[in-house]
All heavy atoms as an XYZ file, in Angstrom:
673
protein
N      -6.617      4.566      1.802
C      -6.473      5.975      1.475
C      -5.341      6.551      2.297
O      -5.144      6.159      3.439
C      -7.753      6.739      1.793
C      -8.943      6.305      0.981
C     -10.108      7.208      1.224
N     -10.743      6.863      2.494
C     -12.038      6.914      2.714
N     -12.837      7.303      1.779
N     -12.520      6.606      3.893
N      -4.621      7.483      1.669
C      -3.535      8.174      2.353
C      -3.341      9.533      1.695
O      -3.529      9.671      0.482
C      -2.234      7.347      2.317
O      -1.208      8.071      3.000
C      -1.793      7.035      0.911
N      -2.964     10.549      2.461
C      -2.755     11.871      1.873
C      -1.456     11.977      1.071
O      -1.235     12.984      0.412
C      -2.724     12.798      3.098
C      -2.317     11.923      4.232
C      -2.858     10.556      3.918
N      -0.613     10.956      1.097
C       0.678     11.047      0.410
C       0.674     10.413     -0.972
O       1.694     10.415     -1.653
C       1.806     10.433      1.262
C       1.512      8.966      1.559
C       2.011     11.242      2.531
C       2.663      8.231      2.208
N      -0.467      9.857     -1.403
C      -0.548      9.226     -2.718
C      -1.976      9.349     -3.247
O      -2.923      9.462     -2.474
C      -0.145      7.761     -2.629
N      -2.100      9.299     -4.565
C      -3.434      9.385     -5.162
C      -4.148      8.046     -5.166
O      -5.352      7.985     -5.366
C      -3.360      9.927     -6.598
O      -2.528      9.065     -7.380
C      -2.805     11.347     -6.615
N      -3.404      6.958     -4.945
C      -4.027      5.644     -4.924
C      -3.206      4.629     -4.158
O      -2.016      4.828     -3.910
N      -3.856      3.553     -3.773
C      -3.208      2.433     -3.090
C      -3.795      1.167     -3.700
O      -5.011      1.032     -3.795
C      -3.473      2.447     -1.568
C      -2.777      1.295     -0.887
C      -3.051      3.770     -0.950
N      -2.917      0.234     -4.132
C      -3.387     -1.021     -4.712
C      -2.714     -2.187     -4.000
O      -1.626     -2.056     -3.457
C      -3.119     -1.097     -6.230
C      -3.909     -0.046     -6.975
C      -1.650     -0.955     -6.536
N      -3.377     -3.333     -4.015
C      -2.802     -4.556     -3.462
C      -1.789     -5.107     -4.437
O      -2.018     -5.117     -5.632
C      -3.865     -5.618     -3.276
C      -4.524     -5.728     -1.961
S      -3.508     -5.830     -0.539
C      -4.776     -6.263      0.591
N      -0.671     -5.577     -3.915
C       0.338     -6.221     -4.733
C       0.735     -7.533     -4.091
O       0.370     -7.812     -2.955
N       1.471     -8.341     -4.831
C       1.942     -9.604     -4.289
C       1.609    -10.770     -5.186
O       1.207    -10.584     -6.332
N       1.745    -11.968     -4.652
C       1.556    -13.174     -5.452
C       0.195    -13.275     -6.128
O       0.070    -13.822     -7.194
C       1.729    -14.316     -4.443
C       2.478    -13.730     -3.307
C       2.131    -12.276     -3.282
N      -0.845    -12.732     -5.528
C      -2.192    -12.826     -6.106
C      -2.710    -11.488     -6.600
O      -3.909    -11.284     -6.723
C      -3.140    -13.390     -5.060
C      -2.799    -14.822     -4.678
C      -3.774    -15.424     -3.713
N      -5.143    -15.218     -4.159
C      -6.195    -15.262     -3.366
N      -6.040    -15.505     -2.084
N      -7.406    -15.088     -3.830
N      -1.804    -10.575     -6.924
C      -2.205     -9.238     -7.383
C      -3.097     -9.359     -8.610
O      -2.852    -10.156     -9.500
C      -0.976     -8.409     -7.695
N      -4.150     -8.570     -8.652
C      -5.060     -8.572     -9.777
C      -6.162     -9.615     -9.679
O      -7.096     -9.611    -10.457
N      -6.061    -10.513     -8.720
C      -7.088    -11.534     -8.517
C      -7.985    -11.112     -7.361
O      -7.548    -10.375     -6.473
C      -6.440    -12.877     -8.174
C      -5.536    -13.425     -9.245
C      -4.869    -14.718     -8.778
O      -5.359    -15.404     -7.899
N      -3.738    -15.040     -9.381
N      -9.223    -11.577     -7.354
C     -10.080    -11.271     -6.197
C      -9.414    -11.763     -4.915
O      -8.803    -12.825     -4.888
C     -11.367    -12.062     -6.486
C     -11.353    -12.285     -7.956
C      -9.903    -12.378     -8.348
N      -9.505    -10.979     -3.883
C      -8.820    -11.297     -2.635
C      -9.808    -11.253     -1.482
O     -10.497    -10.262     -1.290
C      -7.693    -10.289     -2.412
C      -6.799    -10.499     -1.215
C      -6.064    -11.827     -1.320
C      -5.803     -9.367     -1.110
N      -9.889    -12.336     -0.743
C     -10.770    -12.412      0.415
C      -9.913    -12.458      1.663
O      -9.267    -13.459      1.936
C     -11.650    -13.659      0.320
C     -12.643    -13.750      1.472
O     -12.746    -12.793      2.261
O     -13.314    -14.788      1.576
N      -9.875    -11.361      2.393
C      -9.114    -11.304      3.643
C     -10.096    -11.494      4.796
O     -10.459    -10.562      5.480
C      -8.390     -9.961      3.784
C      -7.302     -9.667      2.778
C      -6.751     -8.270      2.993
C      -6.195    -10.694      2.866
N     -10.537    -12.714      4.973
C     -11.494    -13.024      6.029
C     -10.758    -13.107      7.360
O     -10.376    -14.178      7.806
C     -12.215    -14.330      5.710
N     -10.544    -11.958      7.990
C      -9.841    -11.899      9.273
C     -10.852    -11.979     10.412
O     -11.888    -11.331     10.387
C      -9.054    -10.593      9.386
C      -7.999    -10.355      8.312
C      -7.404     -8.972      8.476
C      -6.929    -11.411      8.372
N     -10.508    -12.761     11.398
C     -11.346    -12.873     12.588
C     -10.989    -11.732     13.544
O      -9.872    -11.223     13.514
C     -11.109    -14.229     13.269
C     -11.450    -15.411     12.383
C     -12.884    -15.375     11.901
O     -13.802    -15.116     12.673
N     -13.090    -15.618     10.610
N     -11.915    -11.323     14.397
C     -11.613    -10.270     15.364
C     -10.352    -10.604     16.161
O     -10.192    -11.725     16.639
C     -12.837    -10.251     16.275
C     -13.945    -10.767     15.405
C     -13.291    -11.807     14.513
N      -9.429     -9.662     16.230
C      -8.183     -9.843     16.962
C      -7.075    -10.495     16.151
O      -5.932    -10.526     16.579
N      -7.397    -11.030     14.994
C      -6.390    -11.666     14.134
C      -5.593    -10.588     13.409
O      -6.123     -9.550     13.041
C      -7.069    -12.572     13.112
C      -6.118    -13.322     12.223
C      -6.860    -14.200     11.202
O      -8.084    -14.245     11.178
N      -6.103    -14.878     10.369
N      -4.296    -10.834     13.214
C      -3.466     -9.865     12.512
C      -3.045    -10.414     11.152
O      -3.096    -11.626     10.917
C      -2.231     -9.504     13.336
O      -1.418    -10.636     13.509
N      -2.637     -9.527     10.278
C      -2.164     -9.881      8.952
C      -0.912     -9.066      8.689
O      -0.930     -7.841      8.829
C      -3.223     -9.556      7.901
C      -2.790     -9.692      6.447
C      -2.562    -11.163      6.101
C      -3.829     -9.087      5.535
N       0.175     -9.734      8.350
C       1.421     -9.031      8.064
C       1.552     -8.842      6.559
O       1.453     -9.787      5.790
C       2.616     -9.825      8.586
C       3.926     -9.086      8.398
C       5.110     -9.827      8.977
O       4.944    -10.972      9.429
O       6.196     -9.250      8.977
N       1.752     -7.598      6.162
C       2.003     -7.267      4.764
C       3.502     -7.108      4.593
O       4.134     -6.374      5.355
C       1.270     -5.986      4.375
C      -0.244     -6.002      4.586
C      -0.834     -4.650      4.239
C      -0.899     -7.098      3.793
N       4.090     -7.810      3.626
C       5.531     -7.780      3.429
C       5.860     -7.503      1.970
O       5.034     -7.733      1.079
C       6.179     -9.121      3.824
O       5.747    -10.138      2.921
C       5.842     -9.519      5.244
N       7.066     -7.032      1.731
C       7.499     -6.732      0.364
C       7.478     -7.978     -0.516
O       7.137     -7.919     -1.686
C       8.906     -6.137      0.391
C       9.373     -5.644     -0.954
C      10.718     -4.944     -0.877
O      11.125     -4.526      0.212
O      11.357     -4.839     -1.920
N       7.815     -9.143      0.053
C       7.884    -10.379     -0.720
C       6.513    -11.032     -0.900
O       6.303    -11.810     -1.820
C       8.815    -11.402     -0.053
C      10.252    -10.954      0.045
C      10.502    -10.026      1.234
O       9.721    -10.063      2.216
O      11.449     -9.248      1.179
N       5.584    -10.761     -0.013
C       4.267    -11.381     -0.066
C       3.197    -10.357     -0.397
O       3.400     -9.436     -1.176
N       2.067    -10.521      0.224
C       0.971     -9.577      0.052
C       1.413     -8.212      0.578
O       1.958     -8.110      1.673
C      -0.250    -10.086      0.821
C      -1.535     -9.309      0.660
C      -2.005     -9.342     -0.794
C      -2.602     -9.904      1.558
N       1.203     -7.155     -0.217
C       1.625     -5.824      0.202
C       0.749     -4.762     -0.454
O      -0.044     -5.061     -1.337
C       3.103     -5.583     -0.133
C       3.406     -5.695     -1.599
N       3.772     -6.883     -2.183
C       3.392     -4.769     -2.582
C       3.978     -6.677     -3.477
N       3.745     -5.413     -3.747
N       0.901     -3.541      0.018
C       0.217     -2.396     -0.565
C       1.220     -1.597     -1.377
O       2.355     -1.410     -0.962
C      -0.374     -1.503      0.529
C      -1.389     -2.163      1.451
C      -1.796     -1.188      2.547
C      -2.598     -2.621      0.670
N       0.800     -1.130     -2.542
C       1.668     -0.315     -3.384
C       1.003      1.048     -3.557
O      -0.158      1.139     -3.960
C       1.864     -0.994     -4.743
C       2.813     -0.255     -5.645
C       3.140     -1.033     -6.913
N       1.933     -1.352     -7.661
C       1.555     -2.578     -7.972
N       2.258     -3.626     -7.609
N       0.449     -2.787     -8.659
N       1.734      2.092     -3.196
C       1.222      3.450     -3.350
C       1.420      3.890     -4.791
O       2.471      3.672     -5.383
C       1.966      4.411     -2.424
C       1.901      4.097     -0.934
C       2.743      5.098     -0.158
C       0.481      4.086     -0.428
N       0.413      4.518     -5.366
C       0.518      5.047     -6.722
C       0.304      6.559     -6.668
O      -0.432      7.056     -5.816
C      -0.519      4.397     -7.657
O      -1.832      4.658     -7.156
C      -0.300      2.895     -7.753
N       0.964      7.264     -7.557
C       0.802      8.714     -7.609
C       1.283      9.419     -6.360
O       0.551     10.227     -5.775
N       2.533      9.137     -5.935
C       3.076      9.823     -4.758
C       3.041     11.329     -4.972
O       3.374     11.817     -6.042
C       4.518      9.380     -4.492
C       4.725      7.947     -4.028
C       6.210      7.661     -3.858
C       3.977      7.678     -2.739
N       2.654     12.069     -3.943
C       2.559     13.519     -4.072
C       3.853     14.232     -3.699
O       4.014     15.407     -4.003
C       1.370     14.091     -3.263
C       0.061     13.538     -3.802
C       1.499     13.771     -1.788
N       4.768     13.531     -3.030
C       6.083     14.087     -2.703
C       7.005     12.936     -2.310
O       6.537     11.829     -2.026
C       5.989     15.139     -1.586
C       5.395     14.641     -0.311
N       6.056     13.799      0.566
C       4.175     14.845      0.239
C       5.276     13.527      1.600
N       4.127     14.143      1.423
N       8.331     13.164     -2.305
C       9.257     12.104     -1.879
C       8.955     11.663     -0.442
O       8.508     12.457      0.383
C      10.636     12.762     -1.966
C      10.460     13.882     -2.933
C       9.048     14.376     -2.731
N       9.222     10.398     -0.153
C       8.988      9.852      1.189
C      10.325      9.503      1.817
O      10.934      8.491      1.482
C       8.110      8.596      1.111
C       6.781      8.732      0.382
C       6.027      7.417      0.411
C       5.956      9.856      0.960
N      10.819     10.328      2.729
C      12.112     10.042      3.362
C      12.004      8.893      4.370
O      10.981      8.731      5.034
C      12.468     11.354      4.052
C      11.186     12.081      4.242
C      10.264     11.616      3.153
N      13.069      8.125      4.455
C      13.125      7.005      5.406
C      12.952      7.510      6.834
O      13.361      8.616      7.175
C      14.462      6.277      5.269
N      12.316      6.676      7.645
C      12.140      7.005      9.054
C      10.861      7.754      9.361
O      10.557      7.994     10.529
N      10.101      8.127      8.350
C       8.843      8.859      8.577
C       7.667      7.898      8.638
O       7.712      6.805      8.111
C       8.592      9.856      7.443
C       9.574     11.004      7.327
C       9.309     12.130      8.310
N       7.943     12.569      8.402
C       7.398     13.554      7.698
N       8.118     14.226      6.821
N       6.135     13.887      7.857
N       6.604      8.333      9.284
C       5.344      7.596      9.325
C       4.252      8.500      8.760
O       4.274      9.707      8.975
C       4.983      7.186     10.747
C       5.832      6.077     11.289
C       5.310      5.613     12.623
C       6.187      4.473     13.117
N       5.733      3.954     14.392
N       3.325      7.877      8.055
C       2.217      8.612      7.460
C       0.915      7.891      7.775
O       0.883      6.687      7.978
C       2.399      8.702      5.936
C       3.642      9.444      5.540
C       4.822      8.772      5.289
C       3.641     10.826      5.432
C       5.972      9.447      4.925
C       4.791     11.514      5.073
C       5.948     10.817      4.818
O       7.081     11.491      4.470
N      -0.155      8.646      7.765
C      -1.480      8.082      8.031
C      -1.929      7.253      6.828
O      -1.736      7.625      5.678
C      -2.474      9.216      8.291
C      -3.855      8.750      8.677
C      -4.706      9.926      9.121
N      -4.634     11.050      8.211
C      -5.486     11.266      7.210
N      -6.467     10.434      6.988
N      -5.352     12.318      6.442
N      -2.531      6.117      7.109
C      -3.070      5.241      6.079
C      -4.383      4.690      6.610
O      -4.455      4.210      7.744
C      -2.101      4.092      5.786
C      -2.559      3.047      4.783
C      -2.631      3.646      3.380
C      -1.606      1.870      4.788
N      -5.424      4.796      5.823
C      -6.725      4.278      6.221
C      -7.063      3.094      5.321
O      -7.114      3.228      4.099
C      -7.795      5.359      6.089
C      -9.149      4.917      6.569
C     -10.174      6.022      6.455
O     -10.434      6.481      5.328
O     -10.706      6.425      7.502
N      -7.260      1.934      5.935
C      -7.637      0.727      5.205
C      -9.155      0.609      5.234
O      -9.779      0.785      6.272
C      -7.003     -0.506      5.855
C      -5.475     -0.482      5.963
C      -4.989     -1.680      6.761
C      -4.844     -0.455      4.589
N      -9.742      0.313      4.087
C     -11.195      0.196      3.999
C     -11.568     -1.274      3.822
O     -11.162     -1.913      2.857
C     -11.723      1.002      2.814
C     -11.405      2.485      2.832
C     -11.821      3.138      1.533
C     -12.080      3.153      4.009
N     -12.331     -1.794      4.757
C     -12.778     -3.179      4.717
C     -14.272     -3.224      4.439
O     -15.037     -2.384      4.938
C     -12.458     -3.885      6.031
C     -10.999     -4.094      6.254
C     -10.244     -3.135      6.924
C     -10.363     -5.234      5.781
C      -8.873     -3.324      7.121
C      -9.003     -5.430      5.970
C      -8.259     -4.467      6.641
N     -14.681     -4.211      3.661
C     -16.084     -4.332      3.259
C     -17.021     -4.425      4.455
O     -18.043     -3.747      4.512
C     -16.250     -5.556      2.369
C     -17.654     -5.732      1.840
C     -17.771     -6.911      0.903
O     -16.775     -7.632      0.664
O     -18.884     -7.132      0.405
N     -16.686     -5.246      5.438
C     -17.583     -5.441      6.573
C     -17.157     -4.662      7.814
O     -18.005     -4.260      8.601
C     -17.689     -6.932      6.912
C     -18.270     -7.741      5.796
N     -19.589     -7.646      5.414
C     -17.707     -8.632      4.962
C     -19.818     -8.446      4.396
N     -18.692     -9.063      4.096
N     -15.884     -4.443      7.996
C     -15.399     -3.762      9.199
C     -15.341     -2.245      9.032
O     -15.205     -1.528     10.005
C     -14.016     -4.283      9.580
N     -15.421     -1.767      7.786
C     -15.341     -0.332      7.545
C     -13.902      0.150      7.586
O     -12.955     -0.634      7.471
N     -13.691      1.469      7.765
C     -12.334      2.026      7.748
C     -11.575      1.765      9.054
O     -12.153      1.796     10.132
C     -12.566      3.525      7.551
C     -13.936      3.773      8.056
C     -14.718      2.498      7.854
N     -10.293      1.460      8.904
C      -9.414      1.271     10.061
C      -8.170      2.126      9.831
O      -7.473      1.969      8.822
C      -9.030     -0.210     10.254
C     -10.297     -1.013     10.568
C      -7.972     -0.356     11.339
C     -10.090     -2.469     10.806
N      -7.896      3.046     10.752
C      -6.735      3.934     10.645
C      -5.490      3.223     11.151
O      -5.528      2.520     12.161
C      -6.976      5.209     11.445
N      -4.390      3.401     10.429
C      -3.114      2.815     10.802
C      -1.999      3.739     10.329
O      -2.263      4.777      9.741
C      -2.967      1.392     10.209
O      -1.790      0.789     10.717
C      -2.908      1.422      8.701
N      -0.767      3.364     10.621
C       0.392      4.131     10.172
C       1.148      3.362      9.111
O       1.239      2.134      9.162
C       1.355      4.411     11.329
C       0.805      5.413     12.311
O       0.091      6.339     11.880
O       1.085      5.271     13.507
N       1.696      4.092      8.177
C       2.556      3.538      7.136
C       3.974      3.984      7.461
O       4.252      5.173      7.506
C       2.132      4.071      5.770
C       3.063      3.797      4.617
C       3.042      2.320      4.272
C       2.659      4.618      3.415
N       4.868      3.036      7.746
C       6.264      3.345      8.058
C       7.103      3.242      6.795
O       6.991      2.262      6.057
C       6.814      2.377      9.101
O       6.104      2.500     10.303
N       7.956      4.234      6.557
C       8.836      4.238      5.384
C      10.204      3.731      5.822
O      10.868      4.346      6.651
C       8.940      5.644      4.768
C       9.865      5.635      3.557
C       7.562      6.170      4.396
N      10.611      2.582      5.267
C      11.876      1.956      5.649
C      13.058      2.421      4.803
O      14.198      2.249      5.195
C      11.769      0.436      5.548
C      10.764     -0.134      6.537
O      10.542      0.496      7.591
O      10.189     -1.187      6.249
N      12.795      2.963      3.614
C      13.869      3.481      2.757
C      13.299      4.623      1.928
O      12.087      4.730      1.744
C      14.467      2.378      1.865
C      13.462      1.639      1.030
C      13.111      2.085     -0.231
C      12.867      0.491      1.516
C      12.177      1.404     -0.984
C      11.933     -0.204      0.750
C      11.584      0.262     -0.502
N      14.175      5.523      1.445
C      13.740      6.687      0.693
C      12.997      6.266     -0.572
O      13.437      5.371     -1.295
C      14.934      7.562      0.298
C      15.548      8.256      1.505
O      14.832      8.478      2.499
O      16.743      8.584      1.457
N      11.864      6.918     -0.838
C      11.052      6.631     -2.014
C      10.809      7.936     -2.751
O      10.399      8.923     -2.153
C       9.697      6.000     -1.606
C       8.853      5.715     -2.829
C       9.923      4.734     -0.800
N      11.062      7.932     -4.044
C      10.844      9.107     -4.884
C       9.643      8.862     -5.786
O       9.446      7.753     -6.272
C      12.074      9.377     -5.758
C      13.343      9.650     -4.985
C      13.267     10.943     -4.193
O      12.737     11.933     -4.683
N      13.775     10.928     -2.986
N       8.851      9.892     -6.061
C       7.756      9.733     -7.022
C       8.321      9.424     -8.407
O       9.416      9.869     -8.749
C       7.072     11.096     -7.022
C       7.537     11.786     -5.792
C       8.889     11.221     -5.464
N       7.587      8.663     -9.203
C       8.003      8.385    -10.582
C       7.864      9.662    -11.393
O       6.966     10.469    -11.147
C       7.128      7.291    -11.169
N       8.774      9.882    -12.367
C       8.636     11.057    -13.232
C       7.286     11.034    -13.937
O       6.721      9.965    -14.178
C       9.779     10.896    -14.241
C      10.695      9.888    -13.662
C       9.895      9.046    -12.714
N       6.760     12.199    -14.294
C       5.450     12.298    -14.946
C       5.390     11.473    -16.224
O       4.360     10.958    -16.587
C       5.119     13.753    -15.261
C       5.004     14.623    -14.042
C       3.694     14.433    -13.356
C       3.567     15.438    -12.233
N       2.930     14.957    -11.076
N       6.522     11.331    -16.936
C       6.528     10.602    -18.198
C       6.758      9.103    -18.014
O       6.771      8.351    -18.972
C       7.626     11.158    -19.113
O       8.897     10.970    -18.501
N       6.918      8.646    -16.766
C       7.204      7.245    -16.493
C       5.961      6.392    -16.696
O       4.891      6.723    -16.248
C       7.703      7.069    -15.050
C       7.951      5.639    -14.671
C       9.122      5.010    -15.089
C       7.046      4.936    -13.913
C       9.364      3.691    -14.748
C       7.278      3.612    -13.559
C       8.444      2.999    -13.982
N       6.124      5.283    -17.417
C       5.053      4.310    -17.584
C       5.545      2.976    -17.060
O       6.578      2.487    -17.495
C       4.673      4.167    -19.088
O       4.286      5.434    -19.586
C       3.532      3.175    -19.253
N       4.806      2.407    -16.146
C       5.191      1.120    -15.578
C       5.036      0.032    -16.628
O       4.025     -0.063    -17.291
C       4.298      0.815    -14.364
O       4.619     -0.445    -13.859
N       6.054     -0.795    -16.767
C       6.026     -1.916    -17.709
C       6.535     -3.162    -17.022
O       7.419     -3.089    -16.187
C       6.891     -1.616    -18.927
C       6.390     -0.468    -19.737
C       7.208     -0.320    -20.986
N       6.703      0.833    -21.710
C       7.436      1.609    -22.447
N       8.718      1.382    -22.581
N       6.916      2.621    -23.078
N       6.018     -4.285    -17.426
C       6.474     -5.564    -16.872
C       7.331     -6.244    -17.933
O       6.913     -6.422    -19.057
C       5.284     -6.433    -16.511
C       5.691     -7.823    -16.082
C       4.512     -8.630    -15.688
N       4.462     -8.562    -14.238
C       3.465     -8.952    -13.510
N       2.394     -9.418    -14.069
N       3.522     -8.877    -12.204
N       8.562     -6.592    -17.549
C       9.477     -7.284    -18.454
C       9.613     -8.717    -18.006
O       9.718     -9.003    -16.827
C      10.853     -6.602    -18.450
C      10.812     -5.218    -18.991
C      10.737     -4.123    -18.144
C      10.807     -4.987    -20.357
C      10.684     -2.837    -18.627
C      10.753     -3.706    -20.849
C      10.694     -2.615    -19.996
N       9.617     -9.637    -18.940
C       9.774    -11.067    -18.609
C      11.206    -11.478    -18.757
O      11.946    -11.005    -19.511
C       8.878    -11.933    -19.508
C       7.384    -11.616    -19.379
C       6.619    -12.470    -20.373
C       6.890    -11.873    -17.987
């Protein structure tokens, strides 16, 4: 959950498949653009580079964990009429 978007979904090589992130206490997980990542949907305003925003990750067994989302490049919300499509 984040106040800057209406939704957050998992993306990456296994997007859309059940995902088991069995992390041990103290273990870290790096989310990257090329691999497993989070995709914000329904941005409520443009996200300028260099800003940080609150992001709460919800885990089945560990519960909510607060973290920061760093914006590395400017992101604009999609126009209201925009429909995401996948082209092969």
